[in-house]
C-alpha positions, 0 to 999 in steps of 0.5 A: 689419363691420355698422355700429353702430346708436344706440338709436333706429335699433335700435328702428326696424329691429327693428320693421321686421324684425318686420313684414317677417318677419311678412309674408314668413313668412306668404307663403312660409314659414320655409325659403323665406324669406331673410335677404337679403329680410329685411335688403332688407325693412328697408333695411340690409346682410345683414351687419347682420341678424345684429347683430339676430337670429342667424338667420331662425329666431330672428326667426321664433320671437320673432314667434311668441312675441310672437303667443302672448302677444297671443292668450292675453291675453284669456284671462288677464284676470279673468272679467268681474264676477269671476264664472266663466261656462262660456259666457263661457269658451267664447266666449274659447277659441273665439275664441282657437282661431279665430284660431289656426286661421286665422293662417299662422304658426301653421300653419307650426309645424304643418308638420314641415319649418318645425318642424324647421328653426326648432328646429334653429336656435333656442338650447336655453335660449330653447326652454326658456323658451318652455316655461316660459312655456307652463307659466306660461300654464297654471297663470295660466289654472288659477289664473283660471278653475278652480274653486278647490275642484277645480282641473283637472289641468294635464296635462289642461288642456295636453292638451285645448288641444293637441287643440283647436290640432291640430283647427284646424290640420287644418281642411282635413282635417276638411273644411267640413262636419264642421269646426264640429262638431269645433271645438264639440267640442274647445271644450266639452271643453277648457271641461269642464277648468274647469266639470266 
């Protein structure tokens, strides 16, 4: 039976597990990273890992959720000077998409084997909570950046954001010559939702 940890130890071990998980998942993926490796990196017994996370997939999911919050945060700040400007919005969206296109953890979610492994082991209520957070993000983005007289349709915003992310994830397929054009096109298309 895993030993009990005090509050300070729990916080330190959890931070270490998240840091080790981020490093290992980036390097090896979720399916090839073992609980033994994660526990060893946090200097705890394998059994103790389960006192923190029900599975390595749940650890990965929580790391991804924190990354989403961090990456989206700049978009949820009030427009500079309270004034909506397309160029500022496009720059912020471009920065978000560039960051997403180069983040190995985001790429893992684009791989069918990795995605299925994660979804299979993450509790349904956690997935539903993530879905609600995505919807809340879209609603906040629309409220903050949308034209109050003609707000963009949430489904159109979601579809264009998804398309933009997919373009970023398939940079290798699109190729270095065409990628800048594809990237600019999806950024402009996304901005069109907010600045028709």
